[in-house]
C-alpha positions in Angstrom: 0.0 0.0 0.0 1.3 3.5 -0.9 1.6 6.4 1.6 -1.3 8.8 1.7 -3.0 11.6 3.5 -6.8 11.7 3.8 -9.1 14.5 5.0 -12.6 15.1 3.8 -14.3 17.9 5.7 -17.7 17.7 4.0 -20.7 17.1 6.3 -23.3 14.8 4.8 -27.0 15.0 5.7 -28.4 11.8 4.3 -32.0 10.6 4.2 -35.7 11.5 3.9 -36.6 15.1 4.8 -33.0 16.3 5.3 -33.6 19.4 3.1 -35.6 20.9 5.9 -32.3 21.2 7.9 -30.7 23.4 5.2 -31.1 26.6 7.2 -29.2 25.2 10.1 -26.1 24.6 8.0 -25.7 28.0 6.3 -23.8 30.7 8.4 -26.1 33.2 10.0 -26.1 36.5 8.2 -24.9 35.0 4.9 -26.0 36.5 1.6 -26.7 33.4 -0.5 -26.7 32.8 -4.3 -28.7 29.7 -5.1 -27.6 28.0 -8.3 -29.5 25.4 -10.3 -29.9 24.0 -13.8 -32.8 23.8 -16.2 -35.7 24.0 -13.7 -36.4 20.3 -12.9 -36.2 21.2 -9.3 -39.4 23.2 -9.7 -41.2 20.1 -10.9 -40.1 17.6 -8.2 -40.7 19.7 -5.1 -37.0 20.4 -4.3 -37.2 24.1 -5.2 -40.0 24.8 -2.7 -38.2 22.8 0.0 -35.0 24.7 -0.6 -36.8 28.1 -0.6 -38.4 27.1 2.8 -34.9 26.2 4.1 -33.6 29.6 3.0 -36.4 31.4 4.9 -34.7 34.2 6.9 -31.7 34.5 4.6 -31.2 37.2 2.0 -30.7 35.2 -1.2 -30.7 35.5 -5.0 -31.2 32.8 -7.7 -29.2 31.9 -10.8 -30.6 29.3 -13.1 -29.6 27.8 -16.4 -26.4 26.0 -15.6 -26.2 23.4 -18.4 -25.4 19.7 -18.2 -21.8 20.4 -18.9 -21.2 23.6 -16.9 -20.3 26.2 -19.4 -17.7 28.9 -18.7 -19.6 31.8 -20.3 -22.7 31.0 -18.4 -20.8 30.7 -15.1 -19.1 34.1 -15.8 -22.6 35.6 -15.7 -23.1 34.2 -12.3 -19.7 35.4 -11.2 -20.7 38.9 -12.1 -23.7 38.6 -9.8 -21.6 37.3 -7.0 -19.3 40.3 -7.2 -21.9 43.0 -7.8 -24.3 41.7 -5.1 -21.6 40.9 -2.5 -22.6 37.3 -2.2 -20.9 35.4 0.7 -22.3 31.9 0.4 -23.1 29.7 -2.6 -25.7 27.0 -2.7 -25.7 24.4 -5.5 -29.1 22.7 -6.0 -28.7 20.0 -8.6 -26.4 17.3 -9.9 -22.7 17.2 -10.6 -22.8 19.8 -13.2 -24.4 22.4 -11.0 -22.1 21.5 -8.1 -19.0 21.6 -10.4 -20.1 25.0 -11.7 -20.5 26.2 -8.1 -17.0 25.0 -7.3 -15.6 27.0 -10.2 -17.5 30.1 -8.9 -16.2 29.4 -5.4 -12.7 29.6 -6.8 -13.2 32.4 -9.3 -14.9 34.6 -6.6 -11.6 34.9 -4.7 -9.3 34.6 -7.7 -7.1 37.7 -8.1 -5.9 37.1 -11.7 -7.5 38.7 -14.8 -8.8 35.6 -16.6 -10.6 33.0 -14.4 -10.2 30.4 -17.2 -6.6 30.3 -16.2 -7.6 28.4 -13.1 -8.3 25.5 -15.4 -5.9 26.2 -18.3 -2.9 26.6 -15.9 -4.2 24.0 -13.4 -4.1 26.5 -10.5 -4.9 24.7 -7.2 -7.6 26.3 -5.1 -6.4 26.6 -1.5 -9.4 28.7 -0.4 -12.7 29.3 -2.1 -16.0 31.1 -1.2 -17.9 28.7 1.1 -20.7 26.7 -0.5 -23.1 23.9 0.2 -25.1 21.5 -2.0 -28.5 19.9 -2.2 -28.0 16.9 -4.5 -30.7 16.1 -7.0 -28.9 13.7 -9.4 -26.5 11.1 -8.1 -23.6 10.4 -10.4 -20.4 12.3 -10.1 -19.6 12.3 -6.3 -19.0 16.1 -6.6 -21.1 16.6 -3.5 -18.2 15.1 -1.3 -15.0 15.9 -3.2 -13.0 18.9 -4.2 -12.7 18.4 -7.9 -14.7 19.9 -10.8 -14.7 19.8 -14.6 -15.8 22.9 -16.7 -16.6 23.2 -20.4 -15.8 26.1 -22.7 -17.9 26.0 -25.8 -15.9 28.7 -27.5 -12.7 26.6 -27.7 -14.4 23.1 -27.4 -12.5 22.3 -24.3 -13.4 20.5 -21.1 -10.8 20.9 -18.3 -10.5 19.9 -14.6 -9.7 21.9 -11.5 -9.5 21.3 -7.8 -7.9 21.9 -4.5 -8.6 21.7 -0.7 -10.6 24.9 -0.8 -13.3 23.3 -3.0 -14.9 20.8 -0.6 -18.6 21.6 0.1 -19.2 22.7 3.6 -22.2 20.3 3.6 -24.2 18.3 1.2 -27.8 17.2 1.6 -28.6 13.8 0.1 -32.3 12.9 0.1 -32.8 9.7 -2.0 -36.5 10.6 -2.6 -35.3 12.9 -5.4 -34.3 9.9 -7.4 -38.0 9.1 -8.1 -38.3 11.9 -10.6 -35.0 11.3 -12.5 -35.5 10.1 -16.1 -34.2 6.6 -17.0 -31.5 8.0 -19.3 -30.0 10.0 -16.5 -30.3 7.1 -14.0 -28.3 5.0 -16.5 -25.8 7.8 -16.9 -25.4 8.0 -13.1 -24.8 4.3 -12.6 -22.3 4.2 -15.5 -20.5 7.3 -14.2 -20.1 6.0 -10.7 -19.1 2.5 -11.9 -16.4 4.0 -14.1 -15.2 6.3 -11.3 -14.5 3.2 -9.2 -12.7 1.4 -12.1 -10.4 4.4 -12.6 -9.2 4.0 -9.0 -9.2 0.2 -9.0 -8.2 -1.1 -12.4 -4.5 -0.4 -12.3 -2.0 -2.9 -10.7 -1.9 -4.6 -7.3 -0.2 -2.8 -4.4 -1.6 -5.1 -1.7 -4.2 -2.5 -0.6 -6.6 -5.2 0.5 -9.2 -3.0 2.2 -9.3 -0.4 -0.6 -9.8 -3.2 -3.2 -12.7 -4.6 -1.2 -14.2 -1.2 -0.7 -14.1 -0.7 -4.5 -15.4 -4.1 -5.3 -18.3 -3.6 -2.9 -19.4 -0.4 -4.6 -19.2 -2.1 -8.0 -21.2 -5.1 -6.7 -23.8 -2.9 -5.2 -24.3 -0.9 -8.4 -24.7 -4.1 -10.4 -27.2 -5.4 -7.9 -29.4 -2.3 -7.6 -29.1 -1.0 -11.2 -32.1 -3.0 -12.6 -34.2 -2.1 -9.6 -33.6 1.7 -9.7 -34.0 1.8 -13.5 -37.3 -0.2 -13.2 -38.7 1.8 -10.3 -36.8 5.0 -9.3 -39.3 5.4 -6.4 -37.9 2.3 -4.8 -36.4 4.1 -1.8 -34.1 1.2 -0.8 -32.6 1.0 -4.2 -32.4 4.8 -4.6 -30.7 5.2 -1.3 -28.0 2.6 -2.1 -27.6 4.1 -5.6 -27.1 7.6 -4.2 -24.6 6.5 -1.5 -22.6 4.4 -4.0 -22.2 7.5 -6.3 -20.9 9.5 -3.4 -18.6 6.8 -2.1 -17.2 6.2 -5.6 -15.5 9.5 -5.6 -15.1 11.0 -2.2 -11.5 10.1 -1.9 -11.7 7.0 0.3 -11.0 4.3 -2.2 -8.2 6.1 -4.0 -6.0 6.4 -0.9 -2.9 4.2 -0.9 -3.5 3.0 -4.4 -2.5 4.2 -7.9 -5.1 5.9 -10.1 -5.6 5.8 -13.9 -8.0 8.6 -15.0 -6.9 8.4 -18.7 -10.4 7.2 -19.6 -11.7 10.5 -18.2 -9.1 12.5 -20.1 -10.2 11.0 -23.4 -13.8 10.9 -22.6 -13.8 14.6 -21.7 -12.6 15.4 -25.3 -15.5 13.4 -26.8 -17.9 15.5 -24.7 -16.2 18.7 -25.7 -16.2 17.8 -29.4 -19.6 16.2 -29.8 -21.6 17.0 -26.7 -22.0 13.3 -25.8 -23.1 12.7 -22.2 -20.1 12.4 -19.9 -21.0 8.9 -18.7 -21.5 7.6 -22.2 -18.1 8.8 -23.3 -16.6 6.8 -20.4 -18.4 3.7 -21.6 -17.1 4.3 -25.1 -13.5 4.6 -24.0 -13.2 2.1 -21.1 -13.5 -1.3 -23.0 -10.9 -0.2 -25.6 -8.6 1.2 -22.9 -8.6 -2.0 -21.0 -8.1 -4.1 -24.1 -5.2 -1.9 -25.2 -3.5 -2.1 -21.8 -4.4 -5.7 -21.2 -0.8 -6.8 -20.4 -0.2 -4.2 -17.7 -3.7 -4.4 -16.2 -4.5 -8.1 -16.5 -3.9 -8.9 -12.8 -6.4 -6.4 -11.6 -8.8 -7.2 -14.5 -8.7 -10.8 -13.5 -9.2 -10.0 -9.8 -12.2 -7.9 -10.8 -13.6 -10.6 -13.1 -13.3 -13.2 -10.4 -14.5 -11.2 -7.4 -17.1 -8.9 -9.0 -18.5 -11.0 -11.9 -17.6 -14.6 -10.7 -15.7 -15.3 -13.9 -13.7 -18.6 -14.0 -11.0 -19.4 -16.5 -7.9 -21.4 -17.1 -5.6 -18.4 -17.3 -5.3 -14.9 -15.8 -5.6 -13.5 -19.3 -8.8 -15.4 -20.1 -10.5 -14.1 -17.0 -9.2 -10.5 -17.7 -10.7 -10.6 -21.2 -14.0 -12.0 -20.0 -14.1 -9.2 -17.3 -13.9 -6.5 -20.0 -16.7 -8.2 -21.9 -18.8 -8.4 -18.8 -18.3 -4.7 -18.2 -19.3 -3.9 -21.7 -22.4 -6.1 -21.3 -23.3 -4.3 -18.1 -23.2 -0.9 -19.9 -25.4 -2.4 -22.7 -27.9 -3.6 -20.1 -28.4 0.0 -19.2 -29.0 0.9 -22.8 -25.5 2.6 -22.9 -23.8 2.3 -26.3 -20.1 1.6 -26.3 -18.9 2.7 -29.7 -18.3 6.3 -30.8 -19.9 5.6 -34.2 -23.2 5.0 -32.3 -23.2 8.6 -31.2 -21.9 10.5 -34.2 -21.3 9.9 -37.9 -18.5 12.5 -37.8 -16.1 10.2 -35.8 -13.4 9.9 -38.5 -10.4 11.9 -37.5 -11.4 12.1 -33.9 -8.5 10.0 -32.6 -6.0 12.2 -34.4 -7.6 15.4 -33.1 -7.5 14.2 -29.5 -3.9 13.1 -29.8 -3.0 16.5 -31.1 -4.8 18.2 -28.2 -2.8 16.0 -25.7 0.4 16.9 -27.5 -0.4 20.6 -27.5 -1.0 20.4 -23.7 2.1 18.3 -23.2 0.1 15.5 -21.8 2.8 12.9 -22.3 2.4 10.6 -19.3 -1.2 9.7 -18.3 -2.5 6.6 -16.6 -1.3 4.8 -13.5 2.3 4.3 -14.9 2.4 7.9 -16.4 3.3 6.3 -19.7 0.2 6.8 -21.8 1.2 9.0 -24.7 -0.8 11.0 -27.3 -0.1 8.1 -29.7 -1.6 5.6 -27.3 -4.7 7.8 -26.9 -5.0 8.0 -30.6 -5.0 4.2 -30.9 -7.4 3.7 -28.0 -9.9 6.2 -29.5 -9.6 4.5 -32.9 -10.4 1.2 -31.2 -13.6 2.7 -29.8 -15.0 3.7 -33.3 
């Protein structure tokens, strides 16, 4: 097991009716900007619950944060934050709204001239404007971590940011919100969380037995509850386990003491930036090809995953590893998630070369757990995903 430090300061309020405790978590006298997306919270009752929780606070609202939080939209919110002397941010939504709020938390205190530099130059946020979250769409784990990904339509880029100053002060997780989520988004959430775990688990053995078991338990739980939550999102038991799996998949716990990959996300982000494909679906496109391409270096963990999570038996480690990849792809298909780029766009020719050039231009020469994945490797993996 590798050395690590672990601190996660986010307070979680989980369960039925927890939104009513919102007002107790926001600092007294705070001037709040409530941020949300396209308005679904006004249809499922969350909006009214949050408004009631904000009773007694001075607050403004900013709506319209898109599914991939867009820089230009967020800059409009940043203007309000500065002009209205906002002191506390409240994200009400899924990962996109929370990620957008994290950017605003950083940008509100940023002293440079161009906030996009926070992402372009990978500037670590040590201190941001305090914020909380009311989660309405389980998927990204953004409600309990300090990372975010922001899109800029003007340049067709999707870049990440983070730092210890970007943990939410608190996050409210009421599984009852799952009942109103469309099946497509539920499938995306399951796929996103599943792949988050794989990025931290599917590397090479470092004898981190407990972290491996934690990761495998999340994967097994997602596999178990996926058909239930898709069939009946109002199934509270399934919804609660789904929501908590998504949070635990990316709150930092399972990545401690082990190597991480994250090259799948790096390539997937480019597909979203170029074609607007749902984030989770880009991961499902890249993951099978990525694992097949790096079968030799990943086969021990792939075989462990195949045996422990899927119950695969085989004569050799390589056979089990290959079967595990096929099982993963079958799982995505069971959620009606396509795993080939050509199933999302007919403009896919040349995509691999374009992504490889972007990686080269950014000097991304060493991705993956061994820091050896080159732009040339990325090009071949993306080509395999056509």
